[in-house]
N, C-alpha and C positions, 0 to 999 in steps of 0.2 A: 701516533705523536705528530704534531704539526711541525714541519721543518721551518727553522728560522733562517731567513735570508741574511747573509753576511752584510756588514756595513760597507758602503762605498768608501774608499780611503779619503777622498776629498771631503765627504760629509763628516767623517770622524774627526779630521783635522779641524774643520770649521767648528765643530761642537766643542772640542778641547779649547780652542782659542776663545770661544764665547765664555766658557767657564772661567778661564784665567784672566779675562779682560772685561768684566761686566761694565766697567766705566765707559767702554767704547759704545755701549748701547743704551746708556742711561743719561737723561738730562733732567734737571729739576727746574721748576718754574721759578722765575725771578732772576735778579742779577746778583753780583757778588758782594753787595754792600750788606751791612749788618742787619738792616731791617728785613731785607729779602731772605737772609739766611734763616730767619724764623719761618717765613712762608715756605721755604724749601722743605722744611720738615712737615708742613701741613699739606703740601701738594707736590706732585711730580709727574713726569712723563717718562714712561718706559717704552723705548723703541725696540721691539723684540723681533729679531729674526726667529722664525719658528722652525724647530726641528724636533720630530718625535718619531717613535717607533712603537707600534702595537701589532699584535697578530691580525687585527681586523684591517689595518691600513698598510702594514709593512712600513717602509720608509716614507715619511711625510715631511713636507716643508712648506713654508709660507711666510707671512709677515703679519704682525699685530702691533697696534698702538694701544698701550694701557695708560690712561690718564686717571690718576687717583687724587682725591682732594677731600678736605674736611670743610664743613660749613664755616663761614666767617663767624667768629665769636665763640665757636665750640671749643671744648677742652682739647688740649694737645693729645690726650689719650683716647679721644673719641674714635670710633671705627671709621675708616676711610670709605667714602663713596668711590665708585670706579666706573669707567666707560671703556669698553674693550671691543673695537672692531677688528676682525681678522679675516684673512683669506688663506686657504690651505689647499694644496694639491698633493695626492699621495701616489705611491708606486702602483697601487691597485686602481688608478685612474678615478679616484674619488675626488669630488670637488665640494668644499665647504666654505661658504661665505656667511659669516655670522656677525651679529652685533649683540653684545651682552651689556646690561647696565645693572648696577647695584647702588642704590641711592639711599642715604640716610639724611634726615633733616630734623630741625627743631630738637637738637640735642638727642638724636636717636629716638624721638617719640614716634616718628613715622619711618617706614622702610618699604621700599618697592624694588622689585626685580623685573627686568624685561629681557626678552630673548627673541630675536628675529633671525631667521636663517633660510638660505636656499642651499639645498644639499642634493648632490647626485652621488649615490653611495653603493656601488656594486658590493654585494654581500653574499653570505651563504645561508641556506635554509636547510635544516635537518629534520623538519617535521615538528609536531607539537607533542610534548610529554617529556618525562624524565628518563625514558628508556630508548630514545632514538639512537640509531647506529651511525657510525662514521660513514658507512657506505650509503646512507640516505642523503648525503650532501648533494645539494643542487644550487647552482649559481643563479642569482637574479639581480636586477638593477632597478632600484626605486629612484624616483626623482620627486622631491617634495619641498614644500614651503611650510615653515613652522613658526607660529607666533605663540609666545607664552608670557602672560602678564600677571603680576600679583601685587597686591597692596596690603600692608599690614600696619596696625597701630598698636603702640605699647599701652597695655592696660595696667601693668604694674612692672616693677623692676625686672627686666629680663624676659617678660611674657608679652608676646605679640599675638594678636588675632587679626584675621584678614580674609580677603577674597582672592579668587584666582580665575583667570580665563585662559583657555587653551584652544588653539585652532591648528589643524594640520591637514594639508591637502596632499595626497600621495597619488602617484601614477607609476605603475611598473612598466618600464620601457623595454626590458629584456627578461626572459625567463628561460629555464632549461627545457629543451624540447622533450616532451613526454613526461615531465615531472608533475608533482602535485599542483604546483602553481599554474603550470600551463593548462592543466585540465580544469582549473577553476574550482577544485574541491575544497580549497581553503578560503575562509572568509577574509576579504581584503585583497585577494589576488587580482581583482579587477580595478583596484584603486578606489579612491573616494575621499570624502571629507569627514573628519572627526572634529566636532566642535563641542566643547564642554565648559561648564562653569562650576565653581565649588567654593568651599570654605577651607581655611587652614589655621593652624595654631602652631606657634614655635616658642620654645624657651631657650634662651641663649645667655649663658654665663661664661663663655670662653674668654680667656685673656687675650687671644689673638684670633683673627678671622682665618688667616691662611695656614698657619702652623701652630695651633693651640697647644699649650703645655699644661693647662689646668682648666677646670670648669666643665660645662656640659652643653650639649646642643641636642634638643629634642624637638621633633617635628611630626605633626600629624595633619593629614589632609583627606578630604573627600571631594571627588570631582565627578560630575554627572554629565554624560554625553547624551543629548536628546535631539530628536528631530525638530523640536521647537526652537533649538539654537542653530539649526541648519546642518545637523549631523546626519550622515548616511548610516551611522551605526548607533545602536542603543545599548549603552552599558554604563556601569558605575565602577569607579576605581577608588580604593581606600589604601592609604599608606601610613606607616609608622616608622620613623627613623630615630633611634636613640643612640647618642654618642656620649661617651664620658672620657675625660682625660685626667690622669693622675701623675703628678710630678713625684718621681722616686728620689730625686736629689735636685740640686740646683739646675741640672741640665738633662737628666734622663727622664723619659716620659713613657708611660704605658697607656695605650688608647684602646677603647672597646667600642664596638658598634653592633647593635641589633637592628635588623631591618625586616619588616614584614609588609607584604603587599597582597591584596586580594581584589579580584575583579568579578563582578556579577554581570549577567547579561551576555551580549554577543559582540565582543571586541574584534577588530581586525587582527590578523596574526602579527602585524608589526607592533601592536600596542599591548600585547600581553606581557607578562613579566619575563625578563631576559636574564639568565644567569651567565656571569662572566664579564670580561672587560677590564679596563684599567683601574677601576675603583671597587668593583664588587667581585670577589672570587677570582682574583688574578691567576692566570694560567689557563683559563678557559676562554675560548673564542666567545665574544659576546653574542648571546643567542644560540650557543651550542645546545643548550636546553632551554625551552620556553614553554610556558603554560600560564593559566590564569593566576595562580597563586604562587607565592615564593616567600621563603624565609631564609635569612642568612645571618650568621654570627661571625664577627671578625675581631681580631685583636692584633696589636702592633706594638713592638718595643722599639723606641727611638733613642739613640745615644750619639753624642758628639765623639769625634775621633781626633781630628787635627784641623786647626784653622777653621775654615768654613765647611769642612767635610764631616759627614756623619754616616752612621749605619743604622739600618732597621732590619728587624726580623718580623715576619707576619704569618698568621695562620687564620684559616676560616673554614667554616663548613655550612652547607645549606643545600636546598633543593627546590624544585618546582613541582607542582601538581595541579590537577584540575580543581580539586577541593582541598582545603586544609586538612580535612579528615583523612585524606589519602597520603599525607606526608608521614614517613616513618624514619626514625633516627637511624635505623639499620641500613637504609639505602641512601643516606645523605652523602653528597660529594664533599671532598676535602680540598683545601687549597693551602699550600705551604710555600714559603719563599723568603728572599732577603733582598735588600736593596742598598743603594748608595744615595746620599743626599748632598747637595751643594747649595749653600745659602746664597742665593742670587741677590737678594735685597735684604740686608740685615735690619734696616729700619722697619720694614713691613713683614719680615719673616717669610719671604717668598722663597720656596725651595725649587730647585730642579731635582728631578728624581729619576733614578734608573732602578727598576725592579725586575727580578726574575722570579716567576711563580710557576708552580707545577701542581697538577692534580691527578685524577685517575686517567692515565694514558694520554696526558696532554701537558703542554707547557707553553709559556709565553714570555716574551721580553717586552718591557715597557720603558720608554724614555719620554718623560713629559714634565709638566709643572704642577706644583702644589701636592699636598698629601692626598692619599686615596680617600681619607675621611677624617 
């Protein structure tokens, strides 16, 4: 079992004050006159001191600015576009400088996502496969730059089709002496460039982007990494992500997710399927188990409790393997847990969340923003 480091008291006090005083960190565009009050509901600026905790980072802090807006003339109920730059430093000496964009225009006829990041992220490698042992753990430090761009067009109500480009350049700056990565036995241990392009399709009928209570989100993509695109690795990646949200009453929700990923060819070890993390199979260190193929099923029950606070319970099971035919239900890992929600932004339904999840001989605590799925 992974030991959870206690919170520093000053960080905990700061976190509580943030929860109880969200107005201190929020400002909306416009002035106080009546005309601008309409615009305040269409756009806003969230100045966010970042604090979170995951098994991969331990205590992490930083700052972000989230600007959200709706296109002039669009419906008040239209989905908001957002631009989010952030800088984060963690207790494990990880550095993340990121810029994320989510843009809708022409009454949501077009949608694009952009992600640019510089990351130095000391992490743990346990080998490849679904039977690796805790004793196989070895530390390594990658440094990489990542660019991810996608563009989608609505072809009918809720259905989008589009293209994607992904570029990642990695270098391992530190590896464990005598380990698999130091010996160069693992593809990707010498670093390199992965460059790929592909197609994607998504169906989105959610009533909210950040914390949906009804509707569905289905996504499928195929990305091809080839030398013709400047890639040092030759592989193909296929993903399917199916999410459904059912309102059980005016405020209770049950959510389901099914996720499958398969990779053909020869991917670097950093880009195979990773089980675990804050969104997928909570309780497992992200990458504790990794291989080409992965399938995961998750469910979550969400309910309000008092004022802006709510509770959730979640369960999941899944596994990784070199081939889908090697996956066996009898060997699937499980994930169980519960969490607390605080509605940070009632207008946009943005939640702060605290989750505790556990699995087979492992557990993890997560403090972060937005729902897992």
